[in-house]
TORSEPA-663222 format. One record per residue (C-alpha): y, z, x. Coordinates in steps of 0.001 Angstrom, whole numbers, plus 524288, in hexadecimal, padded with zeros to 5 digits. Example, Ala and Ser with C-alpha at 12.3 -4.5 7.8 and 13.67 -1.06 7.14 Angstrom:
REM TORSEPA-663222
7EE6C81E788300C
7FBDC81BE483566
REM end
This chain:
REM TORSEPA-663222
A875E4980671C28
A89AF4893071C24
A97D348B457177F
A9AA1493FE7231A
A94C3489CD72C16
A9D2947EEE72628
AA9934873A7272B
AA68348A0D73547
AA4D747BB77381C
AB1E54787873108
AB95C4829F738BA
AB34647DA57453D
AB79446FC4741FD
AC595473F573F23
AC63B47B8C74BC4
AC17446F9975338
ACB9A466F774C84
AD6A84704175007
AD186470DA75DD1
AD2BE4621275ED7
ADFD04606A757B0
AE78D46AFA75E87
AE6AA464B276C22
AEA604576876674
AF66945C8575F64
AFAAF4643276B4B
AF8CF45839773B0
B009D44FFC76A29
B0C9D458E476A1D
B0BC345A67778CD
B0CC744B8877A50
B18AD44B087716E
B1F614559777921
B1BE144EE5785BE
B219B4420E780C0
B2E844485A77CBD
B2FE344F4778997
B2CD3443177913E
B370D43AB1789DC
B41374454778ACB
B3EF44473379947
B3F49438AF79BF8
B4C0B4366679473
B52534421B79AC6
B4E4743DA27A839
B53B942FF57A651
B6044434C07A033
B62ED43E4D7AAF7
B5F5A434B17B56D
B550443DBC7BA81
B4B2D433167BD19
B4D5E4352C7CB4B
B4722442CA7CA1F
B39E643D437C577
B30CD437D77CF4D
B272142D027CC36
B1BDF436297C8F2
B230743DF67BEC1
B281B4319A7B86A
B1A9542BA57B784
B14DC438127B1A9
B1F624389E7A75A
B1D6542A7B7A385
B0EA842C8A7A2A5
B10684383D799D3
B19C14309C790E6
B10364255378FE9
B04F042E7E78CA1
B0CDB4359078258
B10E9428EC77C18
B02DE4242477BCE
AFE3E4307D77521
B090442FDF76B2E
B05B3421E2767E4
AF76342521766C0
AFA7F4302275D5E
B0415427D5755B1
B0FFC42FA7759F8
B18AD4248575EC9
B26AE4261C75AFA
B2E744325275B75
B25A243D1E75FF7
B2E3144757759FD
B2DF14410D74CB1
B25A44468E741AE
B18254407973EC0
B146E43FB47306F
B0DE8436CB72683
B048242C5872B3A
B071842F4373978
B02B443D5E737F7
AF6404395373106
AF35F42F5773B7D
AF52E4397B745FE
AEB77442A273F65
AE18B437A773E21
AE32E4347D74C72
AE141442B074FFE
AD4F844393747A4
ACFB54374074E0D
AD22143D2A75B53
ACB5C449B37570D
ABF2B442787527F
ABEED43AA475EF2
ABFBB446F47671E
AB50344D7875EF5
AABEE441E6760BE
AAEA1441E876F29
AABB84509076FE9
A9EF444ED67686A
A9AF6443D77717A
A9E1044C2B77D58
A968E457D37778B
A8A9444FA5774E8
A8B4144A307829A
A8CA8457E97881E
A80C545CA078031
A78A045120784CA
A7C9645395792D5
A78DB4620B79196
A6BB845E2F78BF1
A695E454DF79716
A6D7045F317A0F0
A63DC468FA79AD7
A594445EA579B02
A5BE545BD17A93C
A5B6946A5C7AC49
A4E2846B6A7A598
A496745F847ACD2
A4DF0465647B998
A4699472127B6B7
A3A6D46A747B30F
A3B554629A7BF78
A3D4B46F0C7C74F
A315F475357C0C2
A2977468F47C300
A2DF5468567D101
A2A1B476837D2EE
A1CDE473DE7CCC8
A1ACF467EC7D546
A1EFB46FBD7E11F
A153747A507DD70
A0AAC470257DB5A
A0E0246A387E881
A0CDA477767EF1B
9FFEA479947E838
9FB0E46C5E7ECC5
9FF3146F367FAA8
9F85147C407FA0B
9EC4B475ED7F3F5
9EC0546BE47FEE7
9ECBD476D0808E9
9E19147E1F80266
9D9AD4719480181
9DBEC46F4880FFB
9D73547D06812F4
9CB0647AAF80AB4
9C8A646DBD811A9
9C9CF4743881EE3
9C03847EAB81A9D
9B6A94744E81621
9B7BF46C9F822C8
9B66B4785682BC4
9AC69480728247D
99F6A4834C82AC9
995784824681FDB
98796480008246F
97E714789781B94
9754348299815A3
9689147D3481053
95EA3483BD8079C
953DD48AF680EF0
947CF4830181203
93BA94879680AAC
932CC4900D812E4
9268D48A2880CCA
9244C47D318061B
91A85480BF7FB95
912D448BF27F5FE
906EC48A227FEB9
90F3248B0B80AF5
915A949759805A2
9085149DB6803CB
9040749A5381185
9110049E728175D
9103D4ACB981380
901D24AED881529
8F8A84B86980EB1
8FB6B4C6F180D8C
8F57B4D0BF816B2
8F2E94DF3A815ED
8FE274E15B81F45
907BE4DDA381483
904444E98E80C3E
9108A4F161809C6
918724E97681394
91D634DDD380BC7
92B6C4D9AB80D74
932524CD978088E
931614C78C81606
922C44CA218175B
91DB64C7DB809B3
926D64BE5E802C8
926614AF97803E6
9348D4AB3780586
930E149CDB805F3
92FB049CE17F728
93D804A1DA7F548
947C44994C7FBFA
955D349DF27FBA2
95A70491317F5BD
951F14920E7E98C
9518B49B7A7DE26
947394A6097DF02
93CF94A09F7D5A4
933454A9F07CF4F
925BF4A70F7CA1C
921954B0AE7BF6E
913454B2967BC76
910784B21B7ADC6
91EAA4AF1E7AB5C
91C854AE1079CA7
918DB4BC8279BFC
924D54C1187A369
92F1D4B7A879E91
936534C26079723
938A94CAA87A359
93CC74BFD57ACAB
94B4A4BF747AFF7
952534B3327AB5A
957B34AFC87B8CF
94A3F4AFE97BF3D
9473D4A2A37C555
939934A0417BFFD
93023495E47C49D
922C1491EF7BFC5
91F7948BF67CCFF
91997497367D4A6
9187C48F367E11F
9275848DF47E153
92A9D49BE27DD7C
931464A5C37E636
92CA24B1BA7DEB1
921054B4B37D5E9
9223B4BF157CB67
9168A4C5D27C543
914614D2217BCF8
908424DAB07BE77
904364E8287B99C
8FF964EC407C71B
8FDEC4E6807D493
8F0394E0F27D3D3
8EC514D81C7DF07
8E2404D0697D77F
8EB8D4CC947CC84
8F6DA4C97F7D594
8EED04C0D57DE7F
8EB2D4B8437D300
8F9544B4527D102
8FB5D4A5C67D337
9059C4A6EA7DDD9
9016E4B3D67E3F1
8FDD44AC797F05A
8F5194B74C7F539
8FF8E4C17E7F7C7
909934C0A27ECB8
914D54BBF77F50E
921AA4BA297EDA0
91BD74C0FF7E1AF
922D74CBDE7DA50
9189C4D4327D37B
91E884DC667C89E
915804E7E57C5CF
916CF4ED347B7FC
90CE84F8467B951
90FE0506467BD1D
905B0507F77C7CF
90A69508D97D5E5
909524FC757DDE4
8FDF14FD137E782
8FF384F8D17F58C
8FC9B4EA467F756
8FE894DEFD800BC
9045E4D4EA7F7A0
910C54CDC77FB03
915A44CE727ED0A
921724D6977E978
91D7C4E1A97E055
926DE4E6577D5DA
9226B4F33B7D008
926CA500867CB4A
91C62508697D296
91B26507C87E15D
9153A510CE7EB48
91BB5511B17F879
9107450A5E7FEA6
910304FF1B7F505
91EDB4FC717F489
923C14F2677FE58
932334F51E8002C
93ABB4E9097FFF3
92FD84E12E7F9A8
92A744E7BC7ED73
9334E4EB867E223
934474F80E7DA2D
937354F4637CC15
93A094FC8C7BFDE
92F36501927B728
929E44F5E07AFB0
926A14FDB87A371
93475502F27A1B3
93B344F5D67A1E7
93CD84ECA27964A
93AE84DE1779836
948D04DA0779558
9552C4E167791B3
960784D8BE78D85
96A094E3F278C3A
966254EF6D794FB
973254F61879238
96E514F96C7848A
96354501C078A4C
96BD3509E279348
9758B514D57906D
983B5513FD7950B
986FA518927A2B1
990BE5225879D7E
991E652DC579BF1
98DC952FB47AA08
989F953DEC7A7E6
97F5253F3779DD4
9795754AEA79723
96F6F54D637A1F6
9730D54D077B038
96507549917B3B6
958425481B7AC46
949D2547797AF7A
93DDB546727A6C7
92FF1547477ABB0
9234354EDB7AACA
92272556DA7B746
918A7561217BB41
9215856A357C313
915995712F7C8D0
91185564D87D010
91EF9562537D585
92353566457E2FD
92DB9570857E4EE
938485666A7E7C0
9346655EAD7DBA6
9352D56ACC7D30E
9427A56DC87D914
94752560B87D3EA
944AE5643D7C5C1
94995572047C7C1
9568A56C947CC98
957535642F7C044
955A2570407B7CA
95FEC577427BFD1
96A1856CD57BC70
96A795718B7AE67
96C7857F7F7B2F8
977DB57CA07BC13
985B557FBD7B7FB
98840571E07B349
986DA56A847A69C
97C85561A47AC83
970005603A7A4C6
962A955B667A90C
957F3555137A114
94B775596E7A7C2
93DE6557FA7A1C4
9321A55AD67AA41
9279D55BA979FD3
92A3E55030796AF
91F8E547E47908B
91BB753C2E798EA
919B452E7B79396
90CB9528717977A
912E851AF479845
91D2E51D707A2BA
91B1D52B9E7A6F7
928D252FC57A2B3
92D94539FF79925
930415376C78ACD
9334A52A36784FC
93C7151FD378A47
946DE5232D78048
946A2531B978325
9476C52F81791BB
9529D525FC78F61
959F9530547878C
958D053A08792B2
95CE25302679CF7
968D152BEA79535
96CF653A3A79529
96B1D53C117A3DF
974AA5392D7AEC6
969AA539847B8EE
95B0A537A37B7AF
951CB53E3B7C136
9468D536057C68E
93E6953ED17CF93
93452538BD7D8B8
92A59543927D9F6
91D2B53D037D954
91531535C57E38B
91CEC52D977ED54
91DB05212C7E543
928765179C7E890
929FA5140F7DA3E
9233F5178F7CD97
923E4512697BFC7
927FA51F8E7BA36
93316521A77C3BB
937D8513A87C1E1
937BC515CC7B326
94047521E17B4B1
949B651A6D7BD4E
94A5750F017B3C3
94D74517CD7A832
957BB51FB67AF83
95F1E513687B377
95DE450D927A5F1
964605197079FBF
96EFA51AC17AA32
969FF5279A7AF91
96B305288B7BE60
95D9E529FA7C4A6
95BC2535157CE5A
94F7E5328E7D67D
94B0653E9C7DDB9
93E67540F77E515
9375A543607F1DD
93BA353BC87FDDE
92F22533C87FD6B
9308B530E87EEF6
93BE75274F7EF1C
93C2B51E1D7E387
93D2E50F537E4C3
9479C50ABC7DB4A
9459C4FD627D4F8
94CB44F26B7DC00
9527A4FBCF7E608
951594F0D87F002
95D914EAD57EA35
9632B4F5F57E20C
96A775017C7E7BE
9643950BCF7DF33
96C4A516B37E54A
97794511E97DCC3
971125176D7D095
965B05201D7D4BA
9668352D967DAFF
95B6252FDE7E4B2
9590753D997E9F0
94E96544977F1DD
9477E54FA57EB33
94DDE5591B7F4B0
95ABC557287ED73
9553F55C1D7E094
95CA2568EF7E159
96987561A27E316
9672D557E97D81F
9710355DDB7CEB3
97BC255E657D8DC
9794A550627DCED
9791254AA37CF3D
98583551D17CB91
98C6C54C3F7D775
98CBB53E527D20F
99A7653B1D7CD24
99C11533397C0D5
99F7D526DB7C86F
99291527687CFBA
98AF852A647C36E
990C351E5B7BD0A
98E13515F57C8FB
97FC0519FB7C952
97DBF518807BABC
9842D50B1D7BA87
97C4B5062E7C61E
96FBA50B807C071
9727E505317B354
9755E4F7FA7B99B
969154F9107C1E5
960BA4FB9D7B5E9
966F74F1127AD72
966BD4E6A37B814
959C14E8E57BEE2
950E14F18D7B687
953DF4F0D77A800
949614E6AA7A4BD
93DB14DFBE7AAA4
945DB4D3687AB7F
94FB44DA3A7B42F
9452E4E0A07BC70
93EDE4D36C7BF47
94C254CD7F7C1E6
94F564D84D7CB88
9423E4D7537D28A
9433C4C8A17D45A
9513B4C9957D930
94E164D4317E319
943DF4CB0B7E8DE
94DBF4BFFA7E89B
9576D4C8527F030
94CFA4CAF27FA5D
94B484BC527FC07
95A1B4BA407FD23
959A54B06F7F211
966054B0507E9BD
9646B4B35D7DB54
9656D4A87B7D14D
973884A5087CE1F
97A844A8677C1A9
97A8149D127B832
9875B496967B4F7
98A2B492607A70F
98B7E483DD7A46E
9992047F327A0C5
9981D47418796EA
9A52346D5F794D6
9AB4D46B7E7877C
9AEB145DA578BA7
9A5854521778C20
9A6134436678AC7
9A8704446077C38
9B2CE44EF477DB8
9BA4F44C4278A50
9C534454AB78F86
9D3284500378D1A
9DC98452F379845
9EB2B455A3796F9
9F3F944B5479CEE
9FD15455B57A240
9FE714645D7A224
A099946B9679B6C
A154846F957A39F
A129847B8E7ABC7
A19094873C7A573
A1633491DE7AF6B
A1DE3493247BC19
A15E648DD37C75A
A12A3496357D320
A0AAF492897DF23
9FDF3499DA7DD25
9F4314928D7E57B
9EEF3485477E958
9E96447BD07DF59
9DBDF4787A7E45B
9D0B4470957DEBD
9C6604789B7D7A1
9BD4C47F747E118
9B17C486FC7DC66
9AD48493F27E21C
9A169492977EAD1
995AB498107E342
9897C49ECA7E861
98E844A0F87F631
9871C4ADCD7F787
979C74AA2C7F224
972324B00D7FD6C
97BF94B93E803A6
97E5E4C0887F6F2
970A64C63E7F7C3
973F04CC83804BD
982644CFA98031F
983534D2567F496
975BA4D7607F170
979154E5B37EF80
9849C4E2F67E68E
97CEB4D9497DE58
971B84E2B97DC0F
978E24EFBB7DBBC
987004ED8A7D79F
987A14E1587CF37
979514E1457CAF6
978E74D2567CAE3
96EA44CE347D4FD
9670E4C4F47CC37
970134B91E7CB9B
9792A4B3027D571
987224AFA87D17A
98E654A4C07D884
9979A4AF2A7DDCA
99B574BD527DBA4
9A81D4C4D37DCF8
9A2674CD1A7E7FE
9A17D4C3B57F35D
9A4E04CAE780003
9B2DF4C906804A9
9B5B74C42F8126B
9BF824CB6381B01
9CCF84C53581B7F
9CB654C07682985
9BF014B8CE82676
9C6C94AD5B820D7
9CD094AB7E82E4A
9C0834AD3F83613
9B6FC4A31A83160
9B5F74A62B822CF
9C1FA49F0781DE6
9BB4A49583814A4
9C116496B58071B
9CB804A0BF80A77
9D9D149DCD807F3
9E1964A8F080E48
9EFDE4AAE380AD6
9F86A4A3908146C
9EC2049F9481BE7
9EA654ADDF81F50
9F8894B104822BC
9FB224B5FA81501
A07EE4B4C080DC8
A0F2E4B72780123
A0FDD4AF237F4B0
A106C4A1687FA5B
A04D04A32380360
9FDC64AB027F8F6
9FE9449FD57EF35
9F8A9496247F8D8
9EB5949C9C7FA88
9E2344A5FC7F396
9E0594AEDE7FF40
9D8DE4BB467FC8E
9CBA44BF7C80195
9C35D4B4C37FB78
9C2E34A6087FD85
9CB7849DC07F4D2
9C5E849AB27E776
9C985496577D9D3
9C77A49B767CC0B
9C305495FF7BF06
9CA244983B7B238
9C0D749AEF7A6E8
9C7B2499DF799D1
9C11C49D1078CE6
9C6A8496017810C
9C3B649486772AC
9CAD948AFD769BA
9D83A48C5877021
9D9C847F0977644
9E88647EB477811
9E8BD48C7577DAC
9DDD948877786FA
9E4F347C3F78B97
9F163483F578E20
9E98E48DAD79624
9E353482B879E18
9F06B47C197A0B0
9F5B8488B97A666
9EB24488447B0DD
9F07C47BD37B6EE
9F3DA47D6A7C544
9ED0C48AAA7C682
9E8B748CDB7D4A1
9DAAC490C67D7EF
9D5D248C317CA98
9C862485D87CB87
9C65F481D17BD68
9C8004863D7AF6A
9BC2C488ED7A6DC
9BF66488E97986D
9B4DA48FC879083
9B5574885A783A4
9B0574925B779DD
9B35448A3976DDD
9A8194830676728
9B1404777E7650F
9B46346DE276FDB
9C28146CA177471
9CB60463F176C65
9CA7F455B377027
9D93345466771EF
9DA64460AA77A46
9E13245D8378720
9DBAE464D9792ED
9E4A54673679E99
9E1E0462D37AC76
9E51646F107B43C
9DFE946A857C152
9D2A8471667C081
9C6CE46EEC7B7D3
9C6B7474837AA15
9B8C1476C17A581
9B7BD478BF796CD
9AA7A47F1079475
9A3CD47E5A78749
99CD748B007838A
990E248C6477AF5
9964C49785772AC
9A37D49D9E7703D
9A2384A9FB7784D
9AC1C4B17D78040
9A13D4B3B778A20
9A2D44A56C78DC9
9AEE94A94879577
9A62C4AF7179FD3
99B374A5877A0CE
998774A1367AEDC
99B39492CE7AC8E
9969F4899D7B72C
9A406483267B7A6
9A9EE48FD67BCDF
9A93F48D7A7CB78
9B1E2498627D099
9AF924A6CD7D268
9BC934AA427CC25
9BE414A8897BD7E
9CAEA4AA2A7B5FD
9C7134AD457A80D
9D2A14AA3979F5A
9D5154A8DE790D2
9DAF749C3E78BEF
9E6D74A3A0786BD
9E9744AB917931D
9F5C44A6C3799D4
9F4F84A9CA7A864
9FECF4A50A7B256
9F9B549E5E7BE82
9FE8E4A9267C771
9F7744B3467BF3B
9EAC94ABB07C01A
9EBA64A9A87CEC7
9EF154B7DF7D119
9E3924BC317C8BE
9DABA4B3257D089
9DF664B8BE7DD70
9DD344C6A27D8A5
9CF8A4C32E7D3DD
9CC034BDD07E13E
9CDD64CB8C7E690
9C6804D1F17DB25
9BBA74C8247D8BE
9B25F4D1767D1F7
9BC774D6157C812
9C2F14D0867BC09
9D0F64CCB67BF77
9DA134C9327B467
9E66C4CB0E7ACA1
9E5444D19579F24
9E1094DFA87A0FB
9DA184E839796FE
9D3144F54779723
9C9174FD7278FF5
9CE00509FB789D6
9C665515E578570
9C6FC518E8776E4
9C7F3527BF77630
9C511527E9767B3
9B8AC51FA4767BE
9B41D52216775CA
9B337513A1778A1
9BA745090A77FED
9C53E5004F77AB0
9CAB74F38E77FC0
9D9444F4C478296
9E3764EA5C785A5
9EF714F3217862C
9F7CD4F4007924D
9F1814FD5079BC1
9F263501AA7A9F6
9E395501B07AAC5
9DAE64F5E77A841
9CC504F3917A7DB
9CB394E5617A36B
9D14D4D8367A623
9CF884CE4379B55
9C8844C1D479F28
9D2714B9D3797A1
9D9614B9187A4D5
9D10F4BE4B7AFFE
9CA374BA3B7BC93
9BC1C4BDCF7BF73
9B0794B9027C76A
9A6CC4AF547C1B4
99BF54B8BB7C58C
99F5F4C0C97B992
99CD74B50D7B0B9
98EA04B57D7B4F7
98DDD4C41A7B285
9949E4C30B7A553
98BAB4B8417A07A
97E674BC7C7A5BB
97EAF4CA757AB04
987D84D20F7A226
980874D81C7968F
97ED94CE2478BCF
983674D7E578191
9914B4D6DC786CB
991C84C82278528
98C094C9C077796
996D14D35A773F8
9A1164C9AB778D5
99B7B4BF3476FE6
99AB64C8B97648C
9A9244CC1876529
9ADF94BF5076B50
9B5734C8B4773E3
9B47E4D16077FF1
9AF8F4C79A78A0C
9BACF4CB86792F8
9B7294D9D979185
9A9064D68F794BD
9AD1E4D0117A188
9B5754DBDC7A51E
9A9EF4E4E57A290
9A0CC4DC5B7AA8E
9A9634DB677B69F
9ACD74E9D57B67B
99E714ED317B4D2
99A6C4E4F37C086
9A58F4E8AC7C9AE
9A9A44F62D7C4CC
9B7A94F1807C66A
9C2D44EF6F7BCCA
9C9664E23B7BB09
9D5C74DE2F7C230
9E1EB4DB3E7BA41
9EBFC4D1FA7C003
9FA844D07C7BCC8
A01BA4D7237B1B6
9FBD94CE8E7A724
9F64D4D6A679BFA
9F3DB4CC5B791BA
9F6884BE0A78EF5
9FEC04B7ED7847D
9FBC74AA2077FF4
A07304A4BD777F5
A026349BA076D70
9F40B49F5276ED0
9EC114A2DF762CC
9EA704B15176018
9DFF34B6D076917
9D4604BEB976457
9D86F4C96E76DC1
9E3F64CCC2764FD
9DB084D0C2759C6
9D7D14DF2C75822
9C98A4DBB375641
9C9B84D64376402
9CD234E3B07697C
9C3374EAC77610E
9B8874E1D876626
9BCB24E44B77409
9BBBB4F300771E4
9ADB14F0E376D8F
9AACC4E7D5778F1
9AF2C4F1AB78311
9A6884FC6377DAB
99AEA4F34177C26
99C234EE2378A04
99CAF4FC1A78EF0
990154FEE67879B
989694F33778DE4
98D504F6FF79BB2
98A725054079962
997E95096679E0D
9A5FE5047C79E2F
9A7004FACA7A998
9B5B44F8887A85B
9BE394FEFC7B2A3
9CCE6501277B29A
9D7094FB997BBCB
9E53B4FFF37BD04
9EB6C4F4F37C4B6
9EE264E6727C3C5
9EF834DC3E7CE66
9FC484D57B7D202
9FF474CCDE7DDAD
A025C4D3337EAC1
A10E44CFFC7EB2D
A13824D26C7DCD2
A207F4D9E57DB65
A21D74DA327EA37
A2EFB4D6B77F016
A2D764CBD77FA06
A36F34C3BA80203
A3CDD4B7617FC5D
A351E4AE7E8056C
A28234B39B80019
A21264B15B7F349
A19384BAEB7EB5B
A0AD74B8C17E8BE
A0E034B5417DA98
A1B1B4B4167D3EA
A17B54BC2E7C7FD
A0BB84C41D7CBDA
REM end
């Protein structure tokens, strides 16, 4: 190989030598010929006397050519006869001179080549410098436009602040100064109050100001500590209490009047009656909570019907374990009923009811009925069989018949026990009876019981089969789901019954519930371990695009609807979301103003596109617009021992519009490296130290999160700024849903009859991974304190599935699928360590998680979606003088 290279180089050298010598030799012989011709022409001209034919110019040119030829000949050593032969020393000298000339020319060529190379390098360097300066100029121009826009937005905010009309609202003044004045203010009871108590007549509001928590004094608190809800505001100072809570077996005037703070009439007392006897008529101003009421003794809007005390355990940590799944919707029996009835003593219409039940089994359908009219009765509760046997029948019944055939009682312990068991086992109650025998459902003051209970007059007994068969599957599921949530939230334990009773009274007083508790955010930095800041950020690699103004961090206003939510949002809180016990700073369901309100006195906070005129891309990038006031979002980033990946992710957030702050959830037990340089991205970066390494930490409601919108993002997820801003804008229109980028779905396993987690490409999605997704902070409170604890435990067991758990939670609450934005399906992180999600074990665990979560909820909450969101002008042809909403989205 080397020989061939050397030969090639030798041949190249010879070719170069010939290339140089040939022109020199040709030039040499041309000069000799020129010299001969010039001498011959000159002699001939003089001899012939033709000098007169040459003008001065021709003569000068000829002389110059002769002089030049002579000079060349002398230089080359050719003086003498040019036609004579050259040999010997002269020839050798000529060759040496030619070689010297060759080397001189070669050196000159090498010098010129090196100069040319250096000049090309400098030209390339200048070109790069020019491009860098152009990029920098563009970036500075973009920053300037952002600053101008930020100044405009700041001016708008200043004008709003200066022109707003905000009256100074003070806390209500106490209606009474001390306990003695409160006693004298209401006065003693009279016989006229019997059966006529209302909150306005019989309750002392002076003890319960709107600006203070509703404090509760519990008699013999040590005996009842295990059934008191944890969020109850207890006080041991009875003179300062708003409510007094006491348990008795029966309403006995002598024992009640001996209570320390009874004050003669029992005002502001809630008396929980645990016995089964009906409540007698009385004139006390205490609220009575009991299972058994006659129509005369029950004071509507004041007293409370509660579930049967004997059928309820003290505390149930996981009520889902005691209930069957909601599906299949159609069970073995269409309807069931078990009781000991003497048909002879029944009226004709009552006997017709049971005859119609028997007829169902004889109709030309596959419907079956479980009907027992002569079963053994338990002396303890007056019901048939044992609890377990009744439970087996109920779990096999789509509907459960609860006839009201006895004396006209408003509520009885036996009927309430039947209702409790039917709801517990997800069997839809069918209450049927005489017109005068209507049943009072527990907590019906706040709960719309028609969502999960069928109530019929006895006259419809003959049409019972037709009516029950008319329910489509969607309605059956709706009723079963609502009934199950009602039982789990308000009835499944004594703790929840007491919690519900106290909160119904609180709603009557228009006092907001206690707020959800935020989680403290201890920093990983302190005086001994300070934060080290980068001197400068790396060069921006992504193309810049005007996406919005850069504004100082502005928190969302919390607790704006403390009092109005009771009036406006009461039904949804009690009947749709089942979360009336604690008050979040905000929810995704705040009513939306009409679009003209922002121009007619309600403009504070709104930033309409083009100040209301609208527009395309340029105007779109200058304001958030939409149907809600302008706001910002918080990035929450979970990390574990990937410092360099984390820093790169933080640097990419520099210059991101609408960003309030970044919260880094530091899951590692070790503190950050002392030499780690943290970037200054223009907004605060809070690095929160966690107590344990748990993926559930991602969804803790940290107190440093001050915005409603949260962007949950992994440290190795690379999102462009335009993608983030577009996702934020989409979330603002879908605040109660999960809005994100990587889509996944759950797939049915035909072989094992179970669900699998699937990440393949699909035209139908049911999940959006929280490694890059927007959601409302409200769901952090639900995830951490309302969602069944078993789900968080499973996440810690597998160190996996926290994103699936959040998808299940939001779909369960809203009954909506997530929203996928842009064409992103996954994220690639060049140079990042191998992720756990690439391991097959990771997928196997997620299969198990999905099926376990379904078991906890009792059904599959996830719903499918078949579309994704892109910007309005995406792939739309527009004129050259207009811009699209986003360049690439």
